[in-house]
C-alpha positions in Angstrom: -56.3 -10.8 -5.9 -58.6 -11.0 -3.0 -62.2 -9.9 -2.9 -61.4 -7.2 -0.4 -58.5 -6.0 -2.6 -60.9 -5.9 -5.6 -63.3 -4.2 -3.7 -61.1 -1.3 -2.3 -59.7 -1.1 -5.8 -63.0 0.1 -7.1 -65.0 -3.1 -8.1 -67.7 -2.3 -5.6 -70.7 -3.5 -7.5 -69.1 -6.6 -9.2 -67.9 -7.8 -5.9 -71.3 -7.4 -4.2 -72.8 -9.2 -7.1 -70.4 -12.1 -6.5 -71.2 -12.1 -2.9 -74.9 -12.2 -3.6 -74.2 -15.2 -6.1 -72.0 -16.9 -3.7 -69.1 -17.4 -6.1 -66.5 -15.2 -7.5 -65.7 -14.3 -11.0 -63.9 -17.5 -11.6 -67.1 -19.5 -10.3 -65.4 -20.4 -7.0 -67.3 -20.4 -3.7 -66.5 -17.4 -1.5 -65.1 -18.1 1.9 -67.0 -16.8 4.9 -64.2 -14.7 5.9 -63.7 -13.1 2.6 -67.3 -12.3 2.4 -67.2 -10.7 5.9 -64.1 -8.6 5.2 -65.8 -7.0 2.1 -69.1 -6.4 4.1 -67.0 -4.9 7.0 -65.2 -2.6 4.8 -68.6 -1.6 3.0 -70.1 -0.5 6.4 -67.2 1.3 7.7 -67.5 3.4 4.7 -71.3 3.7 5.1 -70.5 5.0 8.8 -67.9 7.5 7.4 -70.4 9.0 4.7 -73.1 9.2 7.4 -70.7 11.0 9.9 -69.9 13.4 6.9 -73.3 14.1 5.8 -74.4 14.7 9.4 -71.6 17.1 9.9 -72.4 19.0 6.8 -76.0 19.2 7.6 -75.2 20.5 11.1 -73.0 23.2 9.8 -75.9 24.6 7.5 -78.3 24.8 10.3 -80.2 21.6 9.9 -82.4 20.2 12.9 -82.3 16.5 13.2 -84.9 14.4 15.2 -87.9 16.2 14.0 -90.5 15.6 11.1 -91.0 18.6 8.5 -93.7 19.7 10.6 -91.8 19.7 13.8 -93.2 16.8 15.5 -90.4 14.8 17.1 -89.0 11.6 15.8 -88.0 8.7 18.1 -84.2 8.9 17.1 -81.9 10.9 15.2 -78.6 11.0 13.3 -76.4 8.2 13.8 -76.6 5.5 16.5 -73.0 4.4 16.0 -72.2 0.9 16.2 -70.9 -0.9 19.4 -69.4 -4.3 18.4 -70.1 -6.2 21.5 -73.7 -4.9 21.9 -74.3 -5.1 18.3 -73.2 -8.8 18.1 -75.4 -9.4 21.4 -78.4 -8.1 19.7 -77.8 -9.8 16.4 -77.4 -12.9 18.3 -80.7 -12.6 20.2 -82.3 -11.5 16.8 -81.2 -14.7 15.0 -82.1 -17.1 17.8 -85.6 -15.6 17.6 -86.2 -14.9 13.7 -83.4 -16.8 12.1 -80.6 -15.7 9.7 -79.8 -12.2 8.9 -78.3 -11.3 5.6 -74.4 -10.4 6.0 -75.0 -6.8 4.9 -77.5 -6.3 7.6 -75.3 -7.9 10.3 -72.4 -5.8 9.2 -74.5 -2.5 9.1 -75.7 -3.2 12.8 -72.1 -4.0 13.9 -70.4 -0.9 12.2 -73.2 1.7 12.1 -76.0 0.7 14.4 -78.6 3.0 12.9 -79.3 6.3 11.0 -82.1 9.0 10.6 -81.3 11.9 8.5 -85.0 13.0 8.6 -85.4 16.6 9.8 -85.8 20.4 8.8 -83.9 23.6 8.7 -84.6 25.9 11.7 -85.8 28.8 9.1 -88.7 26.5 8.3 -87.3 25.1 5.1 -88.4 21.6 4.8 -87.7 18.7 2.3 -90.9 17.3 1.5 -90.6 14.1 -0.3 -86.8 13.8 0.4 -87.1 10.3 1.8 -84.1 10.7 4.1 -82.0 7.9 4.7 -83.4 5.8 7.7 -82.4 2.4 9.1 -83.6 1.9 12.7 -81.4 0.3 15.4 -82.1 -3.3 16.4 -84.7 -3.1 19.3 -85.0 -6.8 20.2 -87.8 -6.3 22.5 -89.9 -4.6 19.8 -88.9 -7.2 17.1 -90.0 -10.1 19.5 -93.4 -8.4 19.8 -93.6 -8.2 16.0 -92.5 -11.7 15.7 -95.1 -13.0 18.2 -97.9 -11.2 16.3 -96.7 -12.7 13.1 -96.5 -16.2 14.6 -100.0 -15.8 15.9 -101.3 -14.6 12.5 -99.6 -17.7 10.8 -101.3 -20.0 13.3 -104.7 -18.3 12.7 -104.7 -17.6 8.9 -101.8 -19.9 7.7 -98.3 -19.5 6.4 -99.3 -19.1 2.7 -101.6 -16.3 3.7 -99.1 -14.4 5.9 -96.0 -14.8 4.0 -92.5 -14.6 5.4 -91.9 -12.5 8.5 -91.0 -8.9 7.5 -88.4 -7.1 9.3 -89.2 -3.4 9.1 -86.2 -1.1 9.2 -87.8 2.2 8.0 -91.0 4.2 7.6 -91.9 4.7 3.7 -91.3 8.0 2.1 -94.6 9.5 3.0 -94.4 8.4 6.8 -91.0 10.0 6.9 -92.8 13.3 6.1 -95.4 12.4 9.0 -98.0 11.7 6.4 -100.1 8.8 6.0 -98.4 6.5 3.5 -97.9 2.8 2.7 -96.1 -0.2 4.2 -92.5 0.3 5.8 -89.4 -0.6 4.0 -88.4 -4.0 5.1 -86.6 -7.3 4.4 -88.2 -10.8 4.5 -86.5 -12.9 7.1 -84.9 -15.5 7.6 -82.2 -15.1 4.9 -78.6 -16.2 5.1 -77.4 -14.5 1.9 -74.8 -11.9 1.5 -77.5 -9.2 0.7 -81.4 -9.2 0.3 -84.1 -7.4 -1.6 -85.8 -4.3 0.3 -89.5 -4.8 0.0 -91.9 -1.7 -0.3 -89.2 0.6 -1.3 -89.5 2.4 -4.7 -86.2 1.7 -6.2 -86.7 -2.3 -6.1 -83.2 -3.1 -5.1 -81.0 -4.7 -2.3 -80.1 -3.1 1.0 -76.5 -2.5 -0.1 -77.5 -1.0 -3.4 -80.3 1.1 -1.5 -77.5 2.6 0.7 -75.4 3.3 -2.5 -78.4 5.2 -4.1 -79.0 7.1 -0.8 -75.3 8.3 -0.9 -75.6 9.3 -4.6 -78.3 12.0 -3.3 -76.6 13.0 -0.4 -78.7 10.9 1.9 -81.8 12.2 0.4 -82.8 9.8 -2.6 -86.4 11.3 -2.9 -85.0 14.1 -5.0 -84.1 11.7 -7.8 -87.8 12.1 -8.7 -88.7 15.6 -7.7 -87.2 17.1 -10.9 -85.1 19.5 -8.8 -83.1 19.5 -5.7 -81.9 21.9 -3.2 -78.5 23.3 -3.7 -77.3 21.6 -0.4 -77.4 18.2 -2.1 -74.5 18.8 -4.2 -72.3 19.6 -1.1 -73.7 16.8 0.9 -72.8 14.3 -1.9 -69.3 15.6 -2.6 -66.5 13.1 -2.1 -68.4 10.5 -0.4 -66.8 7.2 -0.1 -67.9 4.8 -2.8 -69.6 1.6 -1.6 
């Protein structure tokens, strides 16, 4: 049975663990095509889940594109993937920074970006919700970040600066437009199937971070709030497992 068939059959976590290890359950190396097939299926499900959550939020009067205090956010909901454009951006990105994990490459091809932060029109806010947020690839901005990092490495040394951090989302406090900590990010270059998400409080990989987000209807912050709005049960109902 192929990895993709096993994944579709329900072995989601086991298959991704094998992809991360680079060998299957029989300790055989995993072909690139097999890994890419699983990653693509995973991110197609991610896109479908985002579309479902966004539609359910819209139906209940949720306002996207603003912080809880009403200040505008640069982008909102899903920036849905355009394969050709995504591949061009990813190519430019990897030429500059180096390898991207397979999970991120597949995300940008099939999804593009997402920001579920917002509020309800009646003033109801979800402080601490830590909304699912992955910024689209902006190669110009990343080039500026990378140039700054290179300059700092030249001045302070590689050991002091560490690896280049690709920042893909603000932390949970900044998502509420409150001063907080470092952005969620992934150290690059990394050519593995998946990668650890730095500064995010679950301490897990990118795919598992998405999995946790969907477990909470796109708002994983409610896992530590002690209670959750009744809408969360509706938002997470029957989402596709990843």
